N, C-alpha and C positions, 0 to 999 in steps of 0.2 A: 661372345662375339663383341668386339669393340667397334663402335661406329664413330667415325670422324665427321664433323659437320664444318664445312668451310663457309665463312661469312666475310664479306668485304665491308670496309668502313670508309666513308668519304664525307658525306654531308647529312647523315641521318639524325644526328643530334640525339635528343631525348627519346626519339622513337626507338632507338637501338636498345634501350633498357628492356622493353618487353620482348624483343626478339631474342636477346641473350638469355633472359629468364626462361623463355619457352624451351630452349635447348637444355639449359642446366637443370630444369625441373622435370626432365623426362623420367618416367617410371623405370626405364631401362638404365641401369647404373653404369655400365661400361661404355663410356663415351669420352670424347674430347671435342672441344670447340676451338677451331683454328680461325682466328680473326686476323685478316690482313688489313693493316692501316695503310690505305692507298693515298697517302698525303692528306689525311682527314683535316677538316676545319677545326677551329678551336673548340666549338661546342661538342663535337664528336670526340675529340681527344680527351675532353674532360670526362665524358662517359667512360671511355676506355680506361682512364686512370682510376676509376672507381672499382674496377674488376679485381677481385682477390679470391680466386678459385683455382686450385691446382689443375683443374681440368681445362682451363683456358690457356691456349698458346697464342701469344700475340706476336705477329710478324709485321715489321715496318718496312715500307718502301716509299720512295717519292712517287707522286701521282703518275701512274702509267696506264690507267684505264681498268675497266672491269675485268676484261679477259686476262690481262697480265696479272692482276691481283688474284683471281681465282687459280690461275696456273701456279703462282707462287704458293698459294695455300695448299694445293694438291701435293707439292713437293715436301710439305711439312707434316703431312698426315701420317699417322702410325696405325690407324684402325684397319680392321679387316674389310670394312665397307665404308664408302664415302658418300655423303649427301651434301647438298648446298641449301643455303637459306639467305635471302636478302636481308639486310640489316633493318628493314622496317616491316617485315612479315613475321609470322609466328608459326611454330609447330604445335600440333595437338600434343598434349602431355603423354599420350599413349603411342605416339607415332613410331618411335624407335622400337618399342617393345613389340608392336604388331609386325614391323618390318623384320626384326630379328627372329620372331617365331616363324614367319613365312619362309624366310631364308633357311632356317634350321630344318624345316620340313621338306623343302624341295632343293635347296642348295643352288638356286639360280645365281648366275653372275650378275644379272641385272634385274632389279625389281622396280616396277613402276607403280605409283600410287596416285590417288586423286587429290585435288585441292578444291578450295572454295574461294570465290572472290568476295571481298567485303567492300561495298560501296559506301561513300559518305552517307551519314544519317542511319547507318546500320543495316541496310539491305544486303542480304547474302544471295549469291548466285553461283550455281554449280558451273564448273568448266565443262566443256564438251567431253572431257575425259570420262565423265560419268556414263555417258551414252556408249562410248567405246568400251569401257569396262563391262557394262551390262551386256552388250552385243557379243563381246568376246566370250563372256561366261556362257551365254546361250549357245554359241557355236561349240564350246567345249563340251557342254552337256550332250549335244547332238552327236559329238564325236566319241562319246563314251567316257567323258570326264576330264580329258586333257587335250590341250591344243598341241599340234605339231610345232616344232621350232619355227618353221617357215610361217605358220599362221600366227604364232605368238609375236613374231617380229613385225608382221604386217599390222596387227592390231596395236602394238606398241608404237609404231610409226604414226598411227592416227591420233595418239595422245598429243596434248599441247606441247610444243617444243620449248619447254622451260626447264630450268635447272632443278627446281625444288621437288619435282615429281619423280626423282630417281634415287635409288640406293644402288651404288655401283661397287662391285668387288674391286679392291685396290689392285689385285692381281690382273684383272682385265685392263685397268687403266695403264698399268706398267707394261703389260704384254703388247697392247696396241698403241702405246705411246700417245694416249688420248690427251688432248688439250683444247682450250678454247682459242679461236683465231684472234690474234692481236690486230689492232687497228681497224676493226670492223664492228659495227653495231649488228643487231640481229644474230649475235654469236651463238645463241642457243639452238638455232635451226641446224647449223652444221654439227655441233656437238651431239645433239639429239640423234640425228641420223647416223652418225659414225659409231656412237656407243652401241646402238642397236645392231648395226651391221656386224660389228666385231664380236658381240656377245655370243658365247657358246651355249648359253641357256638364258631364257627370259621368262619372267613370271609377272603376271598382272594381279595386283591386289586391289580389290574393289572396296577401298577404305579411304576416308578423308584424312589426309595426313598434315595438311598445312593450310593456312589462310593467307591469301595475297590481298593486300590492301591497295585499293585504287585511290590514290591521293589527288586531291584537287589543288592543293596549295603548294605542291612540290613538282617540279618538272619531271615528266616521265616520257619515255619514248613514244608511247601510244597517244600522248597528248600533244605531240609536236608535229608541225608541218614544215620543218626546215629541210635543208639538204641532207640531213641524217637519213631520210627515207631512201635516198639513192643507194645507201649501203646494202639494202636488201638484194639489189641486182648482183653485186659482187659476191655476197655471201652465198646466194642461191647458185651462182655460176660455179663456185668452188665445190659446193655440195654435189651438184650434178656431175662434175668432172671426177671427183674422188669416188663417188658411188658407181659410176659407169665402169670404173676399173676394178671394182670390188666383186668377188664372187657372188655376193648377195644380190647383185644387180639382176641376176637371172630369176630371182624370186619376184614374179610379176606383181603380186599383191603388195609386197613391201615397196617395190619400186613405185607403184601407183600411189600408195599412201604418202610416200615422201613427196611425190609430185603434187598431190593435192595440197599438202601443207605449205609447200613453197609457193605454189601458184595463188593460194589464198592470200598470203601476205604480199605477194607482188601486186595482186589486184587491189588489195586494200591500200597499199602505199600509193599506187597510181591514182586511185580515186580521192585520196585525202591530201595529196600534195598540192601545193599552190598551183593555180592555173598557168602562171607564167613559166612554171618548171615542167609542166606535163609533157610538152613536145620533146624536150631533151630526155626526159625519163623514158618515153616510148621508143625513141631512137636507140638508146642504150639497151633497153629490154629486148628489142627486136634482134639486135646483134647477139645478145647473150643467149637467147633461146635457140637461135639458129646454130650456135656452136655446140649445144647440148645434144646428147644422143636422142634422136626423135622418138625412141621407144618410151621415154619418160612421159610423152604427151599422148600416147595411145593407152588410156587407162582402162584396165580390165574391169569388166562389170562386177566381178567378185571382190574388188578392192574394198577394204574397210572405208566406209564413207558415212560416218555418223551424222553429218550435217546435210547429207543429200546434195553435195556440190559437184560430184564427179563430172557430169555432162556439161555443166556451166563452166567449170574451170578448164576442162578439156577444150571447149570451144574458145575460151579466152586465150589459151596458148596457140591454138590453130590459127587464130586471126593474125598472129605475129609471124607464124611460120609460112603462111601462104600469101601475105600481103606483099 
């Protein structure tokens, strides 16, 4: 089974070397690394010029943003399955081998894995995916060893909406015409929900597959309090609209898990945006939530809720729907 890994390059510079090495040094041999040069700066281009490996496919474009770069990378993949890795993060050396074995055993179109966050000075912290994976495994044991597809999708939706925690069948990507939304930040939220909704089979692998590095000296979305935060409203609105029209919307647990993930980020953005922008944010959010199907915001008790946020976030939404 061939695995394609899509990586985008812009301003990562020397950090990119360890990311590239973590893919090329996988114990699973059948792979390709598709790197999209998204108008990279000189330091990053110098790193790209060093690459001399037939498994690396370099695609160049003028700077068009992360989503456009990932979408271009997808079009150049030839693997049976596709994954993503940011150019300053790393894959565990066994990640592809574990994924390939799990897929060979169950044949899932979508495999979700766990990651770990590395903070400055070396502190490691698990994502909440770990709790989701453990609780899903417990539910599977109670059900006789396997989750139903509806249950697997619900638990998958409770995983962090990030690109690195998925191995996706290229057939699924092509069949559902999956892509990242251009001109929006928080693009992973929409992609995460749609790939799960369209998958015909889903598997959760309780294994750490990648390390996400939280950088202090490089701008990151989670470290910004600019107008970028407003984009979460538009991205969440599109997600609610598309999923309301999808048959998977009738899966109340999946619908609730999607709502919890979106409301968590909406609440976080509202709390962390500058005070002078909060009124405008709240006005736009009220309009957006009132346009969504109200069933998103009546979250079933059995919805996967690894952080225990269901009631708090349901109340958060209701204050905008009733005010």
